C-alpha positions in Angstrom: 8.5 -24.3 -33.5 8.9 -21.4 -35.8 9.0 -17.7 -34.5 5.8 -16.4 -33.5 6.1 -13.2 -32.6 4.9 -10.4 -35.1 6.5 -7.8 -36.6 6.5 -4.8 -34.6 5.7 -6.0 -31.4 7.6 -4.0 -28.7 6.7 -6.1 -25.5 8.3 -8.0 -22.6 7.7 -11.5 -21.6 8.7 -11.6 -17.5 9.7 -14.6 -15.8 9.2 -14.4 -12.2 9.2 -17.3 -9.3 11.7 -18.8 -6.6 15.2 -20.1 -7.0 15.4 -23.1 -8.9 11.8 -23.1 -9.9 13.3 -23.2 -14.1 13.4 -19.5 -15.3 16.4 -19.7 -17.3 14.8 -22.6 -18.8 11.8 -21.4 -19.8 13.4 -18.1 -20.7 15.5 -20.2 -23.1 12.9 -22.2 -24.6 11.1 -18.8 -25.4 14.0 -17.3 -26.9 13.5 -20.1 -29.9 9.7 -18.5 -30.5 10.4 -15.2 -30.2 13.6 -12.9 -32.3 14.4 -11.6 -28.7 17.4 -12.0 -26.7 17.4 -13.3 -22.9 17.8 -10.7 -20.4 19.0 -11.2 -16.8 18.9 -7.8 -15.1 19.5 -9.5 -11.4 22.1 -12.3 -12.6 24.7 -12.9 -10.2 24.0 -9.8 -8.3 24.3 -11.0 -4.3 25.4 -7.8 -3.6 22.3 -6.1 -4.7 20.1 -8.5 -2.5 22.2 -7.8 0.4 21.7 -4.6 0.0 17.8 -5.0 0.7 18.5 -5.5 4.2 20.8 -2.9 4.9 19.4 0.0 2.9 16.3 -0.6 1.0 16.3 2.7 -0.2 19.3 2.2 -1.9 18.9 -1.1 -3.0 15.4 0.4 -4.4 17.2 3.0 -6.6 20.1 0.8 -7.7 17.4 -1.4 -8.8 15.9 1.2 -11.1 19.4 2.5 -12.2 20.3 -1.2 -13.4 16.5 -1.6 -15.4 17.0 2.0 -17.1 20.1 0.4 -18.7 17.9 -2.5 -20.7 15.5 -2.5 -23.8 11.8 -1.9 -23.2 11.4 -5.4 -24.6 12.6 -9.0 -25.1 12.8 -12.0 -22.7 13.4 -11.6 -18.9 14.8 -13.8 -16.6 13.5 -12.0 -13.5 12.6 -8.5 -13.7 11.8 -6.2 -11.5 9.0 -8.2 -9.8 10.5 -9.4 -6.8 9.0 -8.9 -3.5 12.1 -6.6 -2.8 11.6 -4.3 -5.9 8.3 -3.8 -7.6 5.6 -5.8 -4.9 6.5 -2.9 -2.5 6.9 -0.1 -4.3 4.7 -0.7 -7.2 3.8 2.9 -8.1 7.5 3.5 -9.0 7.7 1.1 -11.7 4.7 1.3 -13.8 7.0 3.3 -16.2 8.6 0.0 -16.8 5.7 -1.9 -18.0 3.7 -1.8 -20.7 -0.1 -2.8 -20.6 0.7 -5.9 -23.2 3.9 -7.3 -21.3 3.2 -10.9 -20.5 4.2 -11.4 -16.2 4.8 -14.9 -15.4 4.6 -15.9 -12.1 6.3 -19.2 -12.0 5.7 -21.3 -8.9 6.5 -25.1 -7.7 6.2 -26.8 -4.6 9.3 -27.4 -2.4 10.2 -30.9 -2.7 10.2 -30.4 -6.9 12.1 -27.0 -6.2 14.6 -29.4 -4.6 14.7 -31.6 -6.9 15.4 -29.3 -9.6 18.0 -27.4 -7.5 20.1 -30.7 -7.2 20.3 -30.5 -11.2 21.9 -27.6 -11.7 25.6 -26.6 -11.4 25.1 -23.0 -9.5 23.7 -23.6 -5.9 21.2 -21.7 -4.8 18.9 -21.0 -1.7 15.5 -23.2 -2.0 13.2 -21.9 0.8 12.1 -25.1 2.7 9.2 -23.3 4.6 7.8 -21.7 1.2 8.2 -18.0 2.7 8.0 -17.1 -1.3 4.8 -18.2 -1.8 2.8 -15.3 -0.6 4.9 -13.2 -2.6 4.2 -14.8 -6.2 0.8 -15.5 -5.6 0.2 -11.8 -4.3 2.2 -11.0 -7.8 -0.2 -12.5 -10.1 -3.1 -11.2 -7.7 -1.7 -7.2 -8.0 0.1 -7.4 -11.3 -2.0 -9.7 -12.9 0.1 -11.9 -14.1 0.0 -15.4 -15.6 0.6 -17.7 -12.6 1.8 -21.4 -13.2 2.1 -23.8 -10.8 5.1 -26.0 -13.1 5.2 -29.1 -10.4 3.5 -31.2 -12.7 4.3 -29.4 -15.7 6.9 -30.3 -18.4 8.9 -27.3 -19.8 6.9 -27.4 -23.1 3.6 -27.5 -21.0 4.9 -23.9 -19.4 6.0 -22.3 -22.5 2.5 -23.5 -24.0 0.4 -21.9 -21.2 2.7 -18.4 -21.8 2.4 -18.4 -25.7 -1.4 -18.7 -25.2 -1.7 -16.1 -23.6 1.0 -14.3 -25.8 -1.6 -15.2 -28.8 -4.4 -13.8 -26.7 -3.3 -10.1 -26.2 -1.7 -9.6 -29.3 -5.1 -10.4 -30.8 -7.3 -8.5 -28.0 -9.2 -11.8 -27.3 -11.0 -12.3 -24.2 -9.4 -14.7 -21.5 -9.6 -15.3 -18.2 -7.3 -13.2 -15.5 -8.5 -14.2 -12.2 -11.6 -15.9 -10.3 -12.6 -15.2 -6.8 -15.7 -16.4 -4.9 -17.9 -13.1 -6.0 -16.4 -12.4 -9.6 -14.7 -13.7 -12.5 -12.6 -11.0 -14.2 -11.4 -10.8 -17.9 -9.3 -9.2 -19.8 -10.9 -7.7 -23.0 -8.8 -6.1 -25.2 -7.3 -3.1 -23.2 -10.2 -3.3 -20.6 -11.3 -5.8 -17.8 -14.9 -7.5 -18.2 -16.4 -8.0 -14.5 -18.4 -10.7 -14.3 -20.2 -11.1 -11.0 -21.1 -14.2 -9.2 -24.3 -14.6 -6.8 -22.1 -15.9 -3.6 -22.5 -14.2 -0.2 -19.9 -15.3 1.7 -19.2 -14.3 5.6 -16.0 -15.3 7.2 -16.6 -14.2 10.7 -20.2 -16.3 10.5 -18.2 -19.1 8.5 -21.1 -19.1 6.0 -21.3 -19.3 2.2 -23.8 -19.4 0.0 -25.3 -18.9 -3.5 -28.5 -16.4 -4.0 -28.8 -16.3 -7.5 -30.3 -12.7 -8.1 -28.0 -10.8 -5.8 -25.3 -10.6 -8.6 -27.8 -8.5 -10.8 -29.0 -6.1 -7.5 -25.5 -5.7 -6.9 -24.2 -4.5 -10.6 -27.8 -2.4 -10.0 -26.8 -0.8 -6.9 -22.9 -0.3 -8.4 -24.1 1.8 -11.7 -25.9 4.3 -9.8 -23.1 4.7 -6.8 -20.3 4.9 -9.2 -21.7 7.6 -11.1 -22.7 9.8 -7.6 -19.2 9.1 -6.8 -17.9 10.4 -10.0 -19.9 13.6 -10.0 -18.3 14.3 -6.5 -14.5 13.9 -7.8 -13.8 10.7 -5.8 -11.3 9.3 -8.2 -13.0 5.7 -9.2 -12.8 3.1 -11.9 -14.4 3.6 -15.1 -17.8 1.8 -15.1 -19.5 0.4 -18.2 -22.8 -1.4 -18.1 -22.1 -4.5 -20.1 -25.0 -7.1 -19.0 -27.1 -7.7 -16.0 -24.4 -8.8 -13.7 -21.9 -7.7 -16.0 -19.3 -4.5 -16.3 -16.5 -3.2 -18.2 -13.8 -1.2 -16.7 -10.3 0.0 -17.4 -7.4 -2.5 -16.9 -6.0 -1.6 -13.3 -3.2 -3.1 -10.8 -4.9 -4.1 -7.2 -3.2 -3.1 -4.1 -3.2 -5.4 -1.1 -4.8 -3.3 1.0 -8.7 -2.3 1.7 -10.3 0.3 3.7 -12.9 -0.3 5.9 -14.8 3.3 6.9 -16.9 2.7 10.0 -19.9 5.3 11.1 -20.8 3.3 13.9 -19.0 0.5 16.5 -20.2 -2.8 14.7 -18.5 -5.7 13.5 -15.0 -6.5 13.8 -14.9 -3.6 15.8 -16.9 -5.4 18.6 -15.4 -8.7 17.9 -11.9 -7.7 17.5 -11.9 -4.9 20.3 -14.2 -6.4 23.4 -15.5 -3.6 25.7 -13.6 -0.7 23.9 -17.0 0.5 22.5 -20.6 -0.3 23.5 -22.2 -1.9 20.7 -23.9 0.7 17.8 -21.7 3.4 19.2 -22.1 6.7 16.8 -18.5 8.0 16.1 -18.1 11.4 15.9 -16.1 11.6 12.2 -15.5 8.4 10.4 -12.7 5.7 11.6 -10.6 4.3 8.6 -9.1 1.2 9.0 -6.8 -0.5 7.4 -6.6 -4.1 6.2 -4.2 -6.5 4.2 -5.8 -8.6 2.3 -5.1 -12.0 3.0 -6.8 -15.6 3.2 -8.4 -16.8 5.1 -9.1 -13.4 7.4 -8.1 -9.7 6.1 -5.7 -8.6 9.2 -5.6 -4.7 10.2 -2.3 -3.3 9.8 -1.0 0.2 10.6 -0.4 2.9 8.7 3.5 2.4 8.7 3.2 -0.8 6.5 1.6 1.6 4.0 4.2 3.7 4.0 6.9 1.1 3.9 4.9 -0.1 0.7 5.2 3.3 -1.0 1.7 4.6 -0.2 0.6 7.9 1.7 -1.7 6.6 3.9 -3.2 9.7 4.6 -3.9 10.5 1.6 -5.5 7.2 0.8 -7.5 7.4 4.1 -8.9 10.8 3.1 -10.4 9.2 -0.3 -11.8 6.6 1.3 -13.4 9.0 4.0 -14.6 11.3 1.2 -16.6 8.4 -0.5 -18.1 7.1 2.4 -19.4 10.6 3.4 -20.7 11.4 0.0 -22.4 8.0 -0.2 -23.4 8.7 3.0 -25.3 11.8 2.1 -26.6 10.1 -0.6 -28.1 7.4 1.3 -29.8 9.4 3.5 -31.4 11.2 1.0 -33.9 8.1 0.7 -33.9 7.8 4.3 -30.9 5.5 4.9 -28.2 5.3 7.4 -24.6 4.1 6.1 -22.9 2.0 9.0 -20.0 1.1 7.2 -18.3 0.2 4.1 -15.5 -1.5 2.5 -13.3 0.0 -0.5 -10.1 -1.4 -2.0 -7.7 0.2 -4.0 -5.9 -0.2 -7.1 -4.0 2.2 -9.7 -3.8 2.7 -13.4 -1.6 3.1 -15.9 -1.1 7.3 -15.4 -0.4 6.0 -11.4 -3.5 7.2 -10.1 -4.5 5.8 -6.8 -8.2 5.1 -6.9 -11.3 2.7 -6.0 -11.4 -0.3 -7.9 -13.7 -2.5 -6.0 -17.7 -3.2 -5.9 -19.8 -0.7 -4.1 -22.9 -2.4 -3.0 -24.9 -3.9 0.0 -22.6 -6.7 0.0 -19.8 -4.7 1.4 -21.3 -2.0 3.6 -23.8 -1.9 6.2 -27.2 0.5 5.6 -29.9 0.4 7.6 -33.3 2.3 7.7 -35.7 2.7 11.1 -33.6 -0.1 12.6 -33.6 -2.6 9.8 -30.5 -3.8 7.6 -30.8 -3.6 3.9 -27.0 -5.1 3.5 -25.3 -8.1 4.0 -25.8 -8.4 7.5 -29.5 -10.0 6.5 -27.4 -12.8 5.0 -25.4 -13.0 8.3 -28.3 -13.3 10.4 -29.8 -16.3 8.6 -32.7 -14.3 6.4 -34.4 -16.4 3.4 -33.1 -16.1 0.1 -36.5 -13.6 -0.8 -35.9 -11.3 2.3 -32.4 -10.6 1.0 -33.3 -9.6 -2.8 -36.7 -7.9 -1.8 -34.6 -5.9 0.6 -31.6 -4.9 -1.8 -34.2 -4.3 -4.6 -36.5 -2.0 -2.2 -33.0 0.3 -1.8 -31.9 0.5 -5.4 -35.6 1.8 -5.9 -35.0 4.4 -3.2 -32.1 5.9 -4.1 -31.9 8.2 -7.3 
């Protein structure tokens, strides 16, 4: 195939993945399609790898120093997206990533990795327990990387997937970035287009169902709530309603933590900490809990984990608490009480940490005269119409 890159296109194609997955092979094949050389900043740097287990701060500084000596474009056989660097201190590396760079998270199952390792002249460790897998899955989730399971793919098929992503990016085409149970996220030029899905889920109650119409109501609530937070100076993503169940926003990178702000002892507080508080006990001041986002259930983590991830837990807890108090006052003005709410944080290219999650009855508890107007109705087994009527009522009452 002839060279396909467009002129004056200054970007990086970054191939990440575990040892023996085929990064070097894929990089070499890509170099035949682009007028780019292959760079391997961390090749033969076992000393750097070992340093991470002795002095992470020194290893981080050395990684940045190494990267500063490489060009801002080209093909990179492992860049700085390894779990030891960018994954654990993401905000430090924003200046090294362009919005059009193509990040590939290449993966394969362990038997395939072992088979490929046997064909290599240089022996590398293969993780038999698949410890690496969550890291590369999170790379895809947090940095919008193109995740490719190459177990059953040929080299040409992997390359074609990368070239397809390249074509979409340089031509500003709309393409799917990720899809979860509640939404699809598309890249649309320099923005995301988020399409909400009519799903409601409860891990605690083991329930999942599609209730047509709830996706529209969630978007209506979000449109109102995001304006309220923006007026009060809470850092939130940009929002532009596009359709009944869709909106566009700036491209952001997500953080693997969510922040639960509780005004009363409800939900997981009672389940995880039986006997600590009596049910529905009001807290004198909001309680902020940090959760690590992972399947099948998010896990509470201490603030020290955030510190070692390069984040300021006090700053982020402050943003979450302020957002909850602003929304609480807004809801109270219409006669509703905010019981608890969940926020997901992310960061933009200008290194601003902000709330990027949907804000709707799907991610909070709200009551009026003892009656729920949130997803608790779903948890309690209310009918689809009851849920939609309650959500319509709260949206109608809020200004």
